Steps between C-alpha positions, in 0.01 A plus 500: 500500500591668172721221365660181637876566517724195553739515798798445265447852365537651847803281570678612183428869569641474855834396346699824461711332228201387287565560130252652251267239352154437361274206567158423356243357740154381407325825598779759493845600384769548767794732430800572720694820432777661702449861600773742613523582868731759657752349745506737798770302685723389214802703399597255224181527290246780506221272369408134509195322359216311667246253359152628416228255400227593253194282453283569197162329473198570285360758744787590734854628522667416833847603618682324784823611665638392838756779519467876531455622144572866419325486162172358635509728807551805279202406280275437801577844647478702175218749478 
């Protein structure tokens, strides 16, 4: 295990309406940001936003997202 992540972090990131926030834990900093996501089915809005969690510890940077994320997918598949 890289780092012990409390269940409350996963719960908050599963909430599509979660607002941006930061929280300091004993061994890491937890940040929630909202990233843009194209709405393929929506005619009202072209984009919406989804929560993305970022955990920063002394030796690691961890991202967590429970929704399809165009930005992360694009970075993973870049050459």
